[in-house]
NUBA-981920 format. One line per 4 residues: number of its first residue (from 1); for each residue x, y, z of C-alpha. Coordinates in steps of 0.02 Angstrom, whole numbers, plus 50000, padded with zeros to 5 digits. Layout:
<pts>
NUM> X Y Z  ...
</pts>
This chain:
<pts>
1> 52327 48774 50766  52199 48815 50632  52031 48728 50641  52041 48686 50455
5> 52205 48595 50484  52128 48489 50621  51979 48445 50512  52094 48391 50370
9> 52193 48284 50490  52037 48199 50555  51975 48163 50380  52144 48088 50332
13> 52149 47971 50482  51967 47917 50496  51999 47766 50385  52115 47702 50522
17> 51967 47672 50637  51866 47514 50643  51684 47569 50647  51566 47420 50636
21> 51386 47474 50613  51323 47389 50768  51261 47536 50872  51077 47575 50879
25> 50964 47677 50993  50799 47626 51068  50675 47732 51164  50579 47666 51313
29> 50395 47691 51264  50348 47703 51449  50475 47828 51517  50554 47900 51360
33> 50726 47843 51419  50852 47822 51277  50954 47660 51279  51108 47632 51172
37> 51135 47453 51115  51314 47417 51061  51361 47233 51046  51533 47289 50986
41> 51571 47359 51159  51582 47182 51229  51724 47140 51111  51835 47291 51140
45> 52010 47267 51204  52033 47279 51393  52195 47280 51490  52104 47285 51658
49> 51991 47142 51711  51896 47106 51870  52007 46958 51911  52165 47065 51910
53> 52098 47220 51994  52228 47352 52026  52358 47280 51908  52418 47369 51753
57> 52516 47327 51600  52694 47386 51589  52719 47552 51504  52800 47473 51352
61> 52649 47357 51331  52517 47494 51344  52435 47529 51176  52426 47716 51210
65> 52603 47735 51278  52678 47633 51137  52577 47731 51008  52480 47582 50939
69> 52336 47697 50896  52269 47796 50749  52384 47938 50697  52401 48084 50816
73> 52287 48232 50776  52381 48355 50885  52494 48370 51036  52491 48492 51182
77> 52665 48541 51239  52722 48583 51416  52673 48765 51389  52492 48724 51344
81> 52523 48758 51159  52440 48650 51026  52559 48573 50901  52529 48484 50736
85> 52680 48371 50716  52715 48242 50582  52752 48071 50653  52884 47949 50593
89> 52758 47807 50591  52570 47789 50582  52445 47652 50552  52449 47657 50362
93> 52578 47518 50349  52487 47405 50470  52322 47431 50382  52400 47396 50213
97> 52458 47228 50278  52277 47179 50306  52228 47196 50123  52130 47045 50068
101> 52102 46987 50247  51940 46981 50344  51912 47150 50426  51737 47119 50491
105> 51794 47068 50666  51862 47181 50801  51984 47044 50850  52070 47065 50681
109> 52110 47245 50723  52173 47205 50897  52286 47072 50824  52350 47205 50705
113> 52390 47316 50854  52487 47178 50941  52595 47156 50787  52630 47341 50760
117> 52806 47406 50797  52836 47524 50941  52793 47705 50906  52923 47841 50884
121> 52860 47998 50969  52929 48172 50929  53089 48220 51019  53005 48381 51073
125> 52932 48361 51247  52744 48353 51256  52611 48331 51390  52459 48261 51297
129> 52413 48195 51125  52243 48173 51043  52194 48038 50919  52037 47953 50856
133> 51975 47806 50958  52025 47647 50867  51860 47557 50898  51726 47684 50946
137> 51579 47592 51020  51456 47731 51065  51458 47847 50914  51392 47853 50738
141> 51424 47970 50592  51438 48119 50594  51492 48095 50774  51671 48065 50831
145> 51757 47978 50975  51928 48046 51023  52057 47993 51152  52181 48105 51244
149> 52330 48014 51318  52476 48080 51418  52664 48063 51401  52724 47882 51423
153> 52837 47943 51564  52680 47969 51670  52603 47798 51633  52601 47737 51814
157> 52530 47894 51893  52353 47933 51948  52279 48103 51908  52316 48179 52079
161> 52499 48126 52060  52523 48205 51889  52608 48373 51867  52475 48507 51849
165> 52540 48550 51675  52491 48374 51616  52312 48386 51679  52306 48563 51611
169> 52357 48495 51440  52206 48379 51448  52094 48531 51476  52178 48625 51331
173> 52139 48474 51222  51957 48480 51278  51951 48663 51228  52014 48626 51053
177> 51891 48483 51030  51747 48590 51094  51790 48721 50962  51789 48585 50829
181> 51619 48520 50888  51542 48694 50891  51599 48726 50712  51496 48574 50659
185> 51347 48622 50770  51380 48473 50881  51421 48455 51066  51586 48401 51145
189> 51566 48282 51293  51733 48262 51385  51750 48131 51520  51875 48030 51621
193> 51855 47850 51677  51992 47837 51807  52056 47730 51947  52152 47585 51865
197> 52039 47463 51957  51909 47334 51911  51746 47423 51881  51833 47587 51839
201> 51760 47578 51663  51924 47603 51572  52005 47479 51455  52183 47550 51453
205> 52287 47561 51610  52368 47732 51592  52277 47892 51638  52183 47964 51490
209> 52026 48057 51441  51898 48034 51304  51787 48158 51213  51633 48117 51112
213> 51572 48240 50982  51387 48211 50968  51216 48286 50943  51143 48376 51094
217> 51102 48240 51223  50928 48231 51298  50995 48273 51471  51071 48435 51404
221> 50902 48486 51335  50822 48449 51504  50954 48555 51592  50922 48698 51470
225> 50734 48693 51502  50758 48690 51691  50884 48831 51682  50763 48938 51582
229> 50624 48908 51708  50719 48912 51874  50884 48999 51837  51059 48927 51842
233> 51068 48776 51955  51257 48776 51957  51263 48955 52020  51140 48912 52159
237> 51253 48770 52218  51410 48879 52213  51328 49006 52329  51323 48877 52470
241> 51469 48903 52591  51425 48745 52686  51443 48636 52530  51609 48713 52479
245> 51757 48593 52488  51893 48692 52398  51915 48857 52307  52050 48924 52193
249> 52057 49087 52096  51930 49030 51966  51849 48864 52017  51755 48789 52162
253> 51743 48608 52217  51577 48573 52303  51496 48424 52385  51354 48388 52265
257> 51190 48429 52354  51097 48289 52262  51233 48161 52223  51207 48010 52112
261> 51332 47916 52222  51406 47942 52394  51543 48076 52400  51503 48145 52227
265> 51578 48317 52196  51533 48462 52082  51674 48561 52001  51630 48726 51917
269> 51700 48899 51877  51638 49040 51986  51587 49137 51832  51431 49078 51741
273> 51511 49038 51573  51454 48904 51449  51610 48859 51350  51777 48787 51398
277> 51875 48912 51294  51833 49047 51422  51914 48961 51572  52093 48947 51633
281> 52156 48768 51604  52274 48777 51753  52133 48823 51873  52023 48682 51808
285> 52169 48559 51819  52201 48611 51999  52019 48581 52046  52019 48409 51963
289> 52179 48355 52052  52116 48416 52221  51951 48323 52198  52038 48156 52177
293> 52159 48194 52319  52010 48231 52432  51922 48068 52389  52083 47969 52413
297> 52107 48050 52583  51931 47997 52628  51935 47817 52565  52119 47775 52585
301> 52133 47717 52404  52107 47788 52231  51937 47715 52186  51866 47692 52014
305> 51788 47859 51969  51707 47957 51829  51730 48141 51787  51586 48196 51677
309> 51611 48369 51601  51462 48464 51533  51486 48619 51428  51406 48716 51286
313> 51265 48838 51258  51128 48718 51312  51219 48688 51478  51243 48874 51511
317> 51369 48852 51654  51516 48734 51632  51526 48602 51766  51598 48431 51800
321> 51531 48294 51912  51665 48193 52001  51582 48027 52042  51673 47893 52143
325> 51614 47718 52101  51554 47622 52253  51443 47473 52285  51339 47569 52412
329> 51226 47648 52282  51163 47493 52192  50978 47528 52160  50853 47417 52251
333> 50675 47382 52197  50599 47545 52259  50730 47650 52171  50708 47553 52010
337> 50519 47575 52019  50521 47761 52056  50681 47822 51973  50741 47892 52140
341> 50924 47886 52192  50972 47832 52369  51136 47882 52453  51190 47854 52632
345> 51306 48003 52661  51233 48177 52690  51317 48305 52574  51344 48431 52715
349> 51434 48297 52815  51541 48253 52664  51592 48434 52632  51640 48462 52814
353> 51744 48303 52819  51832 48339 52654  51874 48517 52706  51956 48448 52862
357> 52053 48317 52765  52118 48447 52642  52167 48574 52775
</pts>
């Protein structure tokens, strides 16, 4: 797939998004912390609510699995090849039906989605597809918010249950989006909000990933400065045998030595490389699947979790933080006052236990 083709496809489908100008940034004059204020985020569609934790919509009702989304930018097939395929239906017809109607409310667009016909996907088998987020709530021009969904046949599966080729297709999609971001001198920020549970942070019930294309975040700049002064922090963690949970031919899964939440893991390639295009998607997919399997073995359930992937020149060494969401890390007064993080599980104990559970 040529980069120019992808850019043309994005330009052609951007009008299908609803992008209210409600996002603004504020800086804390005391600490310098950046806060994003997005009233629109409160009105986004959500299939999962706290009162129905653990339940999901049927596959045929899922917006992503029925294709009630902006037009597909590209697919990844079962051989990790990117495909640009023309679809039999897109959102143009639905948007045309809204001419003359009030488009200032997000609810108008969600109503449009409900009334859209089912999507006809290509007959050719595919593992993942990428499209623009219908209602991006945390980006502004020239930034982009993209969604990567999986084949409808896998709607009910958690990440650790998916065939490795499907998770690998997610990684291949990240690689393509990173290349797009770099060409515009921006940064790709891939992440997964998983778990299909209340508090998981996702609004659609099937497994999926998102990628923001944005300017270099403040945290990335801080990581770059620390790396320049002290060397690669990721490499220093990977050298610890006692923190190692799992190893494959290219990646390591580590108990994070300074976790933001109990049982947080660090996933990184053994080689100190900055960009996703240099890594093997299958090896990364294997490490991601094993991480969730390890946490499920520990807790007995698939919890809500985040996978935050950091990559690019300012990061220096690709890595992902796998962060289970628990109630045990809610900051108390001292933590709020000092900015410290408190956890109750020692990382060395976590790594030892997870190694045993995976053996």
